[in-house]
N, CA, C and O atoms as CSV, one atom per row, in Angstrom:
chain,resi,resn,atom,element,x,y,z
A,1,UNK,N,N,0.851,-1.165,0.000
A,1,UNK,CA,C,0.000,0.000,0.000
A,1,UNK,C,C,0.905,1.238,0.000
A,1,UNK,O,O,1.861,1.322,0.771
A,2,UNK,N,N,0.589,2.181,-0.867
A,2,UNK,CA,C,1.362,3.427,-0.945
A,2,UNK,C,C,0.892,4.408,0.118
A,2,UNK,O,O,-0.193,4.261,0.679
A,3,UNK,N,N,1.720,5.408,0.387
A,3,UNK,CA,C,1.429,6.367,1.456
A,3,UNK,C,C,0.134,7.140,1.196
A,3,UNK,O,O,-0.615,7.426,2.130
A,4,UNK,N,N,-0.131,7.476,-0.058
A,4,UNK,CA,C,-1.364,8.189,-0.385
A,4,UNK,C,C,-2.595,7.335,-0.104
A,4,UNK,O,O,-3.610,7.835,0.380
A,5,UNK,N,N,-2.497,6.055,-0.409
A,5,UNK,CA,C,-3.604,5.138,-0.138
A,5,UNK,C,C,-3.837,5.015,1.368
A,5,UNK,O,O,-4.977,5.024,1.832
A,6,UNK,N,N,-2.741,4.901,2.124
A,6,UNK,CA,C,-2.855,4.797,3.574
A,6,UNK,C,C,-3.467,6.065,4.153
A,6,UNK,O,O,-4.281,6.010,5.074
A,7,UNK,N,N,-3.075,7.187,3.613
A,7,UNK,CA,C,-3.623,8.466,4.063
A,7,UNK,C,C,-5.127,8.532,3.799
A,7,UNK,O,O,-5.897,8.914,4.681
A,8,UNK,N,N,-5.541,8.165,2.603
A,8,UNK,CA,C,-6.971,8.192,2.261
A,8,UNK,C,C,-7.770,7.223,3.130
A,8,UNK,O,O,-8.863,7.553,3.589
A,9,UNK,N,N,-7.232,6.045,3.350
A,9,UNK,CA,C,-7.964,5.028,4.111
A,9,UNK,C,C,-8.103,5.389,5.592
A,9,UNK,O,O,-9.101,5.050,6.227
A,10,UNK,N,N,-7.104,6.074,6.133
A,10,UNK,CA,C,-7.107,6.370,7.575
A,10,UNK,C,C,-7.520,7.798,7.899
A,10,UNK,O,O,-7.859,8.100,9.043
A,11,UNK,N,N,-7.494,8.676,6.906
A,11,UNK,CA,C,-7.800,10.082,7.158
A,11,UNK,C,C,-6.652,10.823,7.824
A,11,UNK,O,O,-6.839,11.931,8.325
A,12,UNK,N,N,-5.481,10.233,7.836
A,12,UNK,CA,C,-4.287,10.838,8.430
A,12,UNK,C,C,-3.435,11.381,7.294
A,12,UNK,O,O,-3.208,10.694,6.298
A,13,UNK,N,N,-2.965,12.609,7.442
A,13,UNK,CA,C,-2.199,13.238,6.364
A,13,UNK,C,C,-0.898,12.495,6.078
A,13,UNK,O,O,-0.341,11.821,6.945
A,14,UNK,N,N,-0.436,12.635,4.857
A,14,UNK,CA,C,0.835,12.038,4.444
A,14,UNK,C,C,1.963,12.542,5.345
A,14,UNK,O,O,2.830,11.775,5.761
A,15,UNK,N,N,1.937,13.817,5.632
A,15,UNK,CA,C,2.970,14.406,6.483
A,15,UNK,C,C,2.983,13.746,7.865
A,15,UNK,O,O,4.047,13.454,8.411
A,16,UNK,N,N,1.806,13.517,8.417
A,16,UNK,CA,C,1.715,12.896,9.738
A,16,UNK,C,C,2.156,11.432,9.686
A,16,UNK,O,O,2.775,10.940,10.630
A,17,UNK,N,N,1.846,10.744,8.606
A,17,UNK,CA,C,2.309,9.365,8.460
A,17,UNK,C,C,3.835,9.309,8.423
A,17,UNK,O,O,4.440,8.410,9.006
A,18,UNK,N,N,4.444,10.251,7.751
A,18,UNK,CA,C,5.916,10.324,7.733
A,18,UNK,C,C,6.458,10.594,9.133
A,18,UNK,O,O,7.477,10.030,9.529
A,19,UNK,N,N,5.775,11.453,9.874
A,19,UNK,CA,C,6.174,11.745,11.246
A,19,UNK,C,C,6.099,10.472,12.099
A,19,UNK,O,O,7.001,10.201,12.892
A,20,UNK,N,N,5.034,9.699,11.936
A,20,UNK,CA,C,4.912,8.448,12.682
A,20,UNK,C,C,6.096,7.534,12.389
A,20,UNK,O,O,6.613,6.869,13.287
A,21,UNK,N,N,6.518,7.504,11.145
A,21,UNK,CA,C,7.699,6.712,10.783
A,21,UNK,C,C,8.947,7.245,11.474
A,21,UNK,O,O,9.727,6.477,12.039
A,22,UNK,N,N,9.132,8.550,11.428
A,22,UNK,CA,C,10.299,9.165,12.069
A,22,UNK,C,C,10.354,8.838,13.553
A,22,UNK,O,O,11.436,8.681,14.118
A,23,UNK,N,N,9.185,8.735,14.188
A,23,UNK,CA,C,9.108,8.451,15.608
A,23,UNK,C,C,9.190,6.952,15.914
A,23,UNK,O,O,9.143,6.563,17.081
A,24,UNK,N,N,9.308,6.122,14.903
A,24,UNK,CA,C,9.416,4.684,15.103
A,24,UNK,C,C,8.094,4.004,15.406
A,24,UNK,O,O,8.071,2.915,15.979
A,25,UNK,N,N,6.987,4.640,15.026
A,25,UNK,CA,C,5.665,4.083,15.296
A,25,UNK,C,C,5.107,3.278,14.127
A,25,UNK,O,O,4.246,2.417,14.310
A,26,UNK,N,N,5.590,3.558,12.957
A,26,UNK,CA,C,5.053,2.964,11.736
A,26,UNK,C,C,6.229,2.590,10.848
A,26,UNK,O,O,7.199,3.339,10.738
A,27,UNK,N,N,6.137,1.435,10.222
A,27,UNK,CA,C,7.218,0.970,9.360
A,27,UNK,C,C,6.758,0.898,7.921
A,27,UNK,O,O,5.593,0.625,7.630
A,28,UNK,N,N,7.699,1.149,7.029
A,28,UNK,CA,C,7.419,0.995,5.604
A,28,UNK,C,C,8.645,0.397,4.929
A,28,UNK,O,O,9.771,0.503,5.416
A,29,UNK,N,N,8.388,-0.221,3.815
A,29,UNK,CA,C,9.467,-0.675,2.958
A,29,UNK,C,C,9.578,0.306,1.811
A,29,UNK,O,O,8.975,1.379,1.840
A,30,UNK,N,N,10.328,-0.053,0.830
A,30,UNK,CA,C,10.465,0.790,-0.356
A,30,UNK,C,C,10.216,-0.043,-1.607
A,30,UNK,O,O,10.617,-1.203,-1.699
A,31,UNK,N,N,9.541,0.585,-2.568
A,31,UNK,CA,C,9.344,-0.063,-3.863
A,31,UNK,C,C,10.627,0.074,-4.663
A,31,UNK,O,O,11.555,0.765,-4.242
A,32,UNK,N,N,10.683,-0.570,-5.797
A,32,UNK,CA,C,11.870,-0.462,-6.658
A,32,UNK,C,C,12.068,0.980,-7.128
A,32,UNK,O,O,13.182,1.383,-7.463
A,33,UNK,N,N,10.989,1.743,-7.149
A,33,UNK,CA,C,11.068,3.152,-7.537
A,33,UNK,C,C,11.387,4.070,-6.362
A,33,UNK,O,O,11.469,5.286,-6.534
A,34,UNK,N,N,11.566,3.506,-5.178
A,34,UNK,CA,C,11.926,4.303,-4.013
A,34,UNK,C,C,10.750,4.854,-3.219
A,34,UNK,O,O,10.947,5.610,-2.268
A,35,UNK,N,N,9.535,4.485,-3.597
A,35,UNK,CA,C,8.350,4.963,-2.882
A,35,UNK,C,C,8.101,4.111,-1.635
A,35,UNK,O,O,8.449,2.931,-1.587
A,36,UNK,N,N,7.494,4.735,-0.640
A,36,UNK,CA,C,7.137,3.996,0.567
A,36,UNK,C,C,6.063,2.967,0.235
A,36,UNK,O,O,5.151,3.215,-0.553
A,37,UNK,N,N,6.205,1.807,0.864
A,37,UNK,CA,C,5.206,0.746,0.711
A,37,UNK,C,C,4.900,0.210,2.102
A,37,UNK,O,O,5.802,-0.189,2.839
A,38,UNK,N,N,3.612,0.206,2.453
A,38,UNK,CA,C,3.172,-0.222,3.771
A,38,UNK,C,C,2.519,-1.595,3.695
A,38,UNK,O,O,1.942,-1.969,2.674
A,39,UNK,N,N,2.618,-2.330,4.783
A,39,UNK,CA,C,1.995,-3.654,4.873
A,39,UNK,C,C,0.474,-3.502,4.912
A,39,UNK,O,O,-0.049,-2.414,5.154
A,40,UNK,N,N,-0.205,-4.586,4.674
A,40,UNK,CA,C,-1.666,-4.572,4.642
A,40,UNK,C,C,-2.273,-4.182,5.988
A,40,UNK,O,O,-3.386,-3.660,6.035
A,41,UNK,N,N,-1.552,-4.431,7.082
A,41,UNK,CA,C,-2.092,-4.092,8.404
A,41,UNK,C,C,-1.758,-2.668,8.846
A,41,UNK,O,O,-2.058,-2.299,9.981
A,42,UNK,N,N,-1.156,-1.873,7.994
A,42,UNK,CA,C,-0.782,-0.492,8.343
A,42,UNK,C,C,-1.986,0.363,8.751
A,42,UNK,O,O,-1.862,1.139,9.698
A,43,UNK,N,N,-3.132,0.264,8.094
A,43,UNK,CA,C,-4.276,1.073,8.542
A,43,UNK,C,C,-4.659,0.783,9.996
A,43,UNK,O,O,-5.002,1.694,10.750
A,44,UNK,N,N,-4.598,-0.478,10.374
A,44,UNK,CA,C,-4.917,-0.845,11.762
A,44,UNK,C,C,-3.891,-0.229,12.720
A,44,UNK,O,O,-4.249,0.276,13.785
A,45,UNK,N,N,-2.622,-0.277,12.331
A,45,UNK,CA,C,-1.572,0.325,13.160
A,45,UNK,C,C,-1.793,1.823,13.306
A,45,UNK,O,O,-1.650,2.366,14.401
A,46,UNK,N,N,-2.136,2.490,12.222
A,46,UNK,CA,C,-2.376,3.935,12.266
A,46,UNK,C,C,-3.571,4.238,13.165
A,46,UNK,O,O,-3.528,5.195,13.939
A,47,UNK,N,N,-4.627,3.449,13.079
A,47,UNK,CA,C,-5.782,3.665,13.957
A,47,UNK,C,C,-5.394,3.461,15.425
A,47,UNK,O,O,-5.873,4.182,16.300
A,48,UNK,N,N,-4.548,2.502,15.687
A,48,UNK,CA,C,-4.075,2.290,17.054
A,48,UNK,C,C,-3.255,3.483,17.537
A,48,UNK,O,O,-3.418,3.942,18.668
A,49,UNK,N,N,-2.389,3.972,16.688
A,49,UNK,CA,C,-1.584,5.148,17.043
A,49,UNK,C,C,-2.505,6.316,17.356
A,49,UNK,O,O,-2.321,7.005,18.360
A,50,UNK,N,N,-3.495,6.542,16.503
A,50,UNK,CA,C,-4.436,7.647,16.711
A,50,UNK,C,C,-5.188,7.478,18.037
A,50,UNK,O,O,-5.375,8.446,18.774
A,51,UNK,N,N,-5.611,6.265,18.334
A,51,UNK,CA,C,-6.321,6.018,19.585
A,51,UNK,C,C,-5.461,6.310,20.792
A,51,UNK,O,O,-5.940,6.879,21.773
A,52,UNK,N,N,-4.202,5.931,20.736
A,52,UNK,CA,C,-3.287,6.180,21.852
A,52,UNK,C,C,-2.937,7.662,21.965
A,52,UNK,O,O,-2.797,8.187,23.069
A,53,UNK,N,N,-2.798,8.331,20.829
A,53,UNK,CA,C,-2.576,9.783,20.857
A,53,UNK,C,C,-3.792,10.499,21.431
A,53,UNK,O,O,-3.654,11.428,22.226
A,54,UNK,N,N,-4.979,10.065,21.027
A,54,UNK,CA,C,-6.212,10.659,21.549
A,54,UNK,C,C,-6.334,10.460,23.053
A,54,UNK,O,O,-6.981,11.253,23.738
A,55,UNK,N,N,-5.712,9.399,23.569
A,55,UNK,CA,C,-5.727,9.136,25.011
A,55,UNK,C,C,-4.705,9.998,25.753
A,55,UNK,O,O,-4.595,9.935,26.977
A,56,UNK,N,N,-3.956,10.805,24.990
A,56,UNK,CA,C,-3.014,11.717,25.618
A,56,UNK,C,C,-1.614,11.170,25.794
A,56,UNK,O,O,-0.790,11.792,26.465
A,57,UNK,N,N,-1.325,10.019,25.207
A,57,UNK,CA,C,0.006,9.454,25.355
A,57,UNK,C,C,0.981,10.105,24.381
A,57,UNK,O,O,0.645,10.313,23.216
A,58,UNK,N,N,2.179,10.429,24.844
A,58,UNK,CA,C,3.192,10.968,23.933
A,58,UNK,C,C,3.755,9.856,23.047
A,58,UNK,O,O,3.655,8.677,23.386
A,59,UNK,N,N,4.339,10.230,21.928
A,59,UNK,CA,C,4.836,9.229,20.984
A,59,UNK,C,C,5.904,8.329,21.603
A,59,UNK,O,O,6.000,7.157,21.238
A,60,UNK,N,N,6.702,8.848,22.527
A,60,UNK,CA,C,7.732,7.997,23.148
A,60,UNK,C,C,7.087,6.852,23.936
A,60,UNK,O,O,7.624,5.745,23.967
A,61,UNK,N,N,5.952,7.109,24.565
A,61,UNK,CA,C,5.244,6.062,25.306
A,61,UNK,C,C,4.528,5.137,24.317
A,61,UNK,O,O,4.514,3.920,24.502
A,62,UNK,N,N,3.948,5.705,23.290
A,62,UNK,CA,C,3.263,4.885,22.282
A,62,UNK,C,C,4.243,3.894,21.666
A,62,UNK,O,O,3.893,2.742,21.412
A,63,UNK,N,N,5.457,4.340,21.428
A,63,UNK,CA,C,6.481,3.452,20.872
A,63,UNK,C,C,6.688,2.236,21.792
A,63,UNK,O,O,6.914,1.125,21.313
A,64,UNK,N,N,6.609,2.453,23.096
A,64,UNK,CA,C,6.776,1.362,24.062
A,64,UNK,C,C,5.583,0.414,24.087
A,64,UNK,O,O,5.759,-0.793,24.248
A,65,UNK,N,N,4.382,0.940,23.933
A,65,UNK,CA,C,3.180,0.120,24.120
A,65,UNK,C,C,2.567,-0.396,22.829
A,65,UNK,O,O,1.731,-1.298,22.871
A,66,UNK,N,N,2.953,0.141,21.700
A,66,UNK,CA,C,2.289,-0.196,20.435
A,66,UNK,C,C,2.319,-1.694,20.134
A,66,UNK,O,O,1.330,-2.241,19.646
A,67,UNK,N,N,3.421,-2.354,20.413
A,67,UNK,CA,C,3.504,-3.788,20.144
A,67,UNK,C,C,2.653,-4.605,21.101
A,67,UNK,O,O,2.399,-5.786,20.862
A,68,UNK,N,N,2.214,-3.978,22.186
A,68,UNK,CA,C,1.413,-4.692,23.189
A,68,UNK,C,C,-0.074,-4.390,23.062
A,68,UNK,O,O,-0.861,-4.799,23.915
A,69,UNK,N,N,-0.468,-3.680,22.006
A,69,UNK,CA,C,-1.891,-3.423,21.774
A,69,UNK,C,C,-2.501,-4.712,21.263
A,69,UNK,O,O,-1.964,-5.360,20.364
A,70,UNK,N,N,-3.622,-5.070,21.846
A,70,UNK,CA,C,-4.299,-6.301,21.445
A,70,UNK,C,C,-5.790,-6.000,21.333
A,70,UNK,O,O,-6.270,-5.008,21.880
A,71,UNK,N,N,-6.487,-6.822,20.654
A,71,UNK,CA,C,-7.933,-6.634,20.553
A,71,UNK,C,C,-8.274,-5.356,19.817
A,71,UNK,O,O,-7.958,-5.208,18.636
A,72,UNK,N,N,-8.923,-4.423,20.518
A,72,UNK,CA,C,-9.381,-3.180,19.916
A,72,UNK,C,C,-8.255,-2.232,19.590
A,72,UNK,O,O,-7.076,-2.572,19.694
A,73,UNK,N,N,-8.639,-1.043,19.196
A,73,UNK,CA,C,-7.661,-0.042,18.761
A,73,UNK,C,C,-6.725,0.417,19.864
A,73,UNK,O,O,-5.589,0.800,19.583
A,74,UNK,N,N,-7.175,0.389,21.119
A,74,UNK,CA,C,-6.333,0.894,22.194
A,74,UNK,C,C,-6.323,-0.023,23.418
A,74,UNK,O,O,-5.978,0.424,24.512
A,75,UNK,N,N,-6.680,-1.255,23.261
A,75,UNK,CA,C,-6.646,-2.205,24.369
A,75,UNK,C,C,-5.238,-2.795,24.438
A,75,UNK,O,O,-4.716,-3.286,23.436
A,76,UNK,N,N,-4.625,-2.745,25.624
A,76,UNK,CA,C,-3.242,-3.206,25.747
A,76,UNK,C,C,-3.131,-4.357,26.740
A,76,UNK,O,O,-4.053,-4.633,27.507
A,77,UNK,N,N,-1.995,-5.010,26.704
A,77,UNK,CA,C,-1.708,-6.111,27.617
A,77,UNK,C,C,-1.730,-5.596,29.056
A,77,UNK,O,O,-1.307,-4.468,29.308
A,78,UNK,N,N,-2.213,-6.397,29.998
A,78,UNK,CA,C,-2.299,-5.975,31.401
A,78,UNK,C,C,-0.956,-5.564,32.014
A,78,UNK,O,O,-0.928,-4.754,32.941
A,79,UNK,N,N,0.144,-6.104,31.515
A,79,UNK,CA,C,1.449,-5.767,32.081
A,79,UNK,C,C,1.786,-4.286,31.919
A,79,UNK,O,O,2.686,-3.782,32.590
A,80,UNK,N,N,1.078,-3.589,31.041
A,80,UNK,CA,C,1.337,-2.158,30.822
A,80,UNK,C,C,0.522,-1.262,31.742
A,80,UNK,O,O,0.669,-0.040,31.702
A,81,UNK,N,N,-0.325,-1.845,32.561
A,81,UNK,CA,C,-1.182,-1.051,33.442
A,81,UNK,C,C,-0.398,-0.050,34.292
A,81,UNK,O,O,-0.813,1.106,34.376
A,82,UNK,N,N,0.714,-0.434,34.927
A,82,UNK,CA,C,1.452,0.556,35.731
A,82,UNK,C,C,1.925,1.767,34.905
A,82,UNK,O,O,1.824,2.905,35.363
A,83,UNK,N,N,2.431,1.525,33.712
A,83,UNK,CA,C,2.877,2.622,32.854
A,83,UNK,C,C,1.709,3.520,32.471
A,83,UNK,O,O,1.837,4.744,32.485
A,84,UNK,N,N,0.587,2.930,32.135
A,84,UNK,CA,C,-0.576,3.717,31.739
A,84,UNK,C,C,-1.160,4.484,32.922
A,84,UNK,O,O,-1.634,5.608,32.757
A,85,UNK,N,N,-1.130,3.892,34.101
A,85,UNK,CA,C,-1.591,4.619,35.291
A,85,UNK,C,C,-0.687,5.806,35.582
A,85,UNK,O,O,-1.158,6.865,35.999
A,86,UNK,N,N,0.590,5.632,35.367
A,86,UNK,CA,C,1.549,6.731,35.541
A,86,UNK,C,C,1.222,7.868,34.565
A,86,UNK,O,O,1.244,9.039,34.943
A,87,UNK,N,N,0.925,7.525,33.329
A,87,UNK,CA,C,0.557,8.528,32.329
A,87,UNK,C,C,-0.748,9.211,32.710
A,87,UNK,O,O,-0.883,10.424,32.554
A,88,UNK,N,N,-1.698,8.449,33.201
A,88,UNK,CA,C,-2.981,9.009,33.630
A,88,UNK,C,C,-2.776,9.989,34.777
A,88,UNK,O,O,-3.385,11.059,34.797
A,89,UNK,N,N,-1.929,9.635,35.723
A,89,UNK,CA,C,-1.649,10.528,36.854
A,89,UNK,C,C,-1.020,11.833,36.366
A,89,UNK,O,O,-1.340,12.905,36.880
A,90,UNK,N,N,-0.137,11.749,35.389
A,90,UNK,CA,C,0.487,12.956,34.837
A,90,UNK,C,C,-0.558,13.848,34.161
A,90,UNK,O,O,-0.507,15.070,34.294
A,91,UNK,N,N,-1.491,13.249,33.449
A,91,UNK,CA,C,-2.558,14.019,32.805
A,91,UNK,C,C,-3.433,14.681,33.867
A,91,UNK,O,O,-3.809,15.845,33.726
A,92,UNK,N,N,-3.753,13.949,34.917
A,92,UNK,CA,C,-4.575,14.517,35.987
A,92,UNK,C,C,-3.863,15.681,36.672
A,92,UNK,O,O,-4.512,16.654,37.056
A,93,UNK,N,N,-2.554,15.600,36.830
A,93,UNK,CA,C,-1.783,16.717,37.400
A,93,UNK,C,C,-1.870,17.942,36.500
A,93,UNK,O,O,-2.040,19.063,36.980
A,94,UNK,N,N,-1.752,17.722,35.183
A,94,UNK,CA,C,-1.855,18.856,34.250
A,94,UNK,C,C,-3.242,19.478,34.312
A,94,UNK,O,O,-3.377,20.700,34.262
A,95,UNK,N,N,-4.274,18.646,34.420
A,95,UNK,CA,C,-5.648,19.151,34.527
A,95,UNK,C,C,-5.798,19.982,35.799
A,95,UNK,O,O,-6.384,21.064,35.765
A,96,UNK,N,N,-5.276,19.488,36.916
A,96,UNK,CA,C,-5.334,20.238,38.173
A,96,UNK,C,C,-4.657,21.594,38.031
A,96,UNK,O,O,-5.177,22.607,38.498
A,97,UNK,N,N,-3.507,21.607,37.390
A,97,UNK,CA,C,-2.792,22.861,37.172
A,97,UNK,C,C,-3.590,23.827,36.307
A,97,UNK,O,O,-3.635,25.027,36.579
A,98,UNK,N,N,-4.216,23.297,35.266
A,98,UNK,CA,C,-5.040,24.139,34.399
A,98,UNK,C,C,-6.250,24.683,35.146
A,98,UNK,O,O,-6.637,25.834,34.942
A,99,UNK,N,N,-6.849,23.869,36.006
A,99,UNK,CA,C,-7.988,24.340,36.792
A,99,UNK,C,C,-7.569,25.460,37.742
A,99,UNK,O,O,-8.307,26.430,37.913
A,100,UNK,N,N,-6.402,25.340,38.359
A,100,UNK,CA,C,-5.898,26.406,39.229
A,100,UNK,C,C,-5.644,27.678,38.420
A,100,UNK,O,O,-5.964,28.782,38.861
A,101,UNK,N,N,-5.071,27.508,37.242
A,101,UNK,CA,C,-4.825,28.666,36.372
A,101,UNK,C,C,-6.126,29.330,35.962
A,101,UNK,O,O,-6.223,30.557,35.944
A,102,UNK,N,N,-7.133,28.520,35.630
A,102,UNK,CA,C,-8.426,29.069,35.237
A,102,UNK,C,C,-9.049,29.856,36.388
A,102,UNK,O,O,-9.578,30.948,36.179
A,103,UNK,N,N,-8.989,29.310,37.589
A,103,UNK,CA,C,-9.539,29.992,38.755
A,103,UNK,C,C,-8.836,31.321,38.991
A,103,UNK,O,O,-9.482,32.335,39.255
A,104,UNK,N,N,-7.509,31.312,38.894
A,104,UNK,CA,C,-6.735,32.546,39.093
A,104,UNK,C,C,-7.063,33.595,38.026
A,104,UNK,O,O,-7.262,34.772,38.325
A,105,UNK,N,N,-7.110,33.136,36.792
A,105,UNK,CA,C,-7.398,34.057,35.705
A,105,UNK,C,C,-8.820,34.601,35.794
A,105,UNK,O,O,-9.054,35.782,35.536
A,106,UNK,N,N,-9.755,33.753,36.154
A,106,UNK,CA,C,-11.146,34.201,36.312
A,106,UNK,C,C,-11.241,35.265,37.425
A,106,UNK,O,O,-12.009,36.220,37.307
A,107,UNK,N,N,-10.470,35.097,38.487
A,107,UNK,CA,C,-10.459,36.075,39.576
A,107,UNK,C,C,-9.883,37.405,39.099
A,107,UNK,O,O,-10.379,38.468,39.471
A,108,UNK,N,N,-8.847,37.346,38.284
A,108,UNK,CA,C,-8.248,38.571,37.730
A,108,UNK,C,C,-9.229,39.276,36.821
A,108,UNK,O,O,-9.391,40.494,36.898
A,109,UNK,N,N,-9.888,38.512,35.955
A,109,UNK,CA,C,-10.878,39.091,35.033
A,109,UNK,C,C,-12.029,39.709,35.830
A,109,UNK,O,O,-12.491,40.806,35.516
A,110,UNK,N,N,-12.481,39.005,36.850
A,110,UNK,CA,C,-13.589,39.506,37.663
A,110,UNK,C,C,-13.169,40.798,38.370
A,110,UNK,O,O,-13.958,41.742,38.426
A,111,UNK,N,N,-11.973,40.864,38.898
A,111,UNK,CA,C,-11.490,42.059,39.586
A,111,UNK,C,C,-11.296,43.224,38.611
A,111,UNK,O,O,-11.488,44.385,38.974
A,112,UNK,N,N,-10.920,42.907,37.389
A,112,UNK,CA,C,-10.716,43.929,36.382
A,112,UNK,C,C,-12.038,44.490,35.892
A,112,UNK,O,O,-12.133,45.677,35.579
A,113,UNK,N,N,-13.057,43.649,35.824
A,113,UNK,CA,C,-14.361,44.038,35.303
A,113,UNK,C,C,-15.133,44.915,36.286
A,113,UNK,O,O,-16.102,45.567,35.898
A,114,UNK,N,N,-14.724,44.940,37.533
A,114,UNK,CA,C,-15.475,45.690,38.545
A,114,UNK,C,C,-15.278,47.174,38.416
A,114,UNK,O,O,-15.843,47.942,39.194
């Protein structure tokens, strides 16, 4: 499968597919003409990558867990639970920080509007 076909099938831009390759998330071979050629299961891999990105995982973590995805698009082996819980805790910390920032900013706006 060529990169344009993979892009059309998955809705992911060619540029982003190249980025996934650069990050070690997606593999391709080369045709005799030097064009990228993807395996038949590449669309499934791209959907898995998208699901993990949508879950807030950085590409470095996705690289670690991608081979352990089983079943659905983002279902992983139980042995990865500690790593995923660690990532979840980091996301929750960022959310807490954003909520504090929102409260502070709302107070400033309210004081300014008076």
